[in-house]
N, C-alpha and C positions, 0 to 999 in steps of 0.2 A: 445519728445516732436518737437509743429510745430517751427517753429518760430514765427508766431503773434501766441500761444496761448502760448513764452514767453515775448514776450514782451506788453501778456498783466498780467502775474501775472508778472511782474517787470512792472507793470505802480499799480498795486496793492498794492504797496511799496512806490510807490516816485507815491499818484500820485496828488501830486504839482506840477509835468514836465507836461511842456507843447511840444507838440510836429508836430512841422511846418508843417514838408513836412515826417507825418506820411502816407496820403498822395500821393506824389507825387513818390516812391518808394515803396520797397520792406520790409517787415514787420523784417527780418532780415537785413536789413542793417541801419535803424528804429533804433532797439534794436541795436546796434553797435557803433552807433555814440550817440547813448546814456548815455551808460556807457564808452565810449573816457572823454563824455563831464564830468561826473559824478567823473572818476580817477584821471583827469586833472585838479579836480575843475573850470571848465571852468565860475562858475554861481555864484562866489566868487567873490569879491574884489581881485586884481592880487597883491595887496600883505600883506593879509590874506591867501590866499593859498594853499595847504596840498600838500606835498608831496605826491606824486599815492603810492607808499606802506602805506601813511597813510589812503585816500580815501577808499585801495584796500579793508585794515582788518576795515575798520570800515560799508561799507558795507555787506564783507562776517556776523560783526554781528549784524548787524541789518533784516538778513537772515536771521541766523538762530533767534535771535528773533520771527521771524515772525512768526502768525500760520497761513500760508502757507505749505503747507502736505510738507513728504520727499521729492518725486517727485518733483516738485517743485522747494523747494530748492536746492537740490542736482542740475536740471538743471540751478536756474542761479550762483550760482556756478560756475562751470564750467564754460560758457557764462564770467566771473567774471574775472576768472580762466587764461581762452582761450589769454583775447582783457590784464592784465596787464599787459601776459607771450608774447605777443604780442611787447609791450614796451619797458622791457630790453634789446629785442633782437634788436631790433633799436637802442640802446641806448650803448648797446658791437657795 
């Protein structure tokens, strides 16, 4: 699955999200930034933000509960997992 297809799949689940830099960079970068923003809970007030492991669990549940195809679900979960693992490595 290409990065633009994966970004389109992401947009199907999180349709209320805005992508300000979508036209300025490639879809892989836009998707990475969107998932990173989601895992860091940046769209929530700082006092009520959840830690990345909770946001990761919620994202995986939302993906699994969606009507996406199995291939789309697997690709999105893989992308979320790769980015989440990057956070863990950075903290170590």
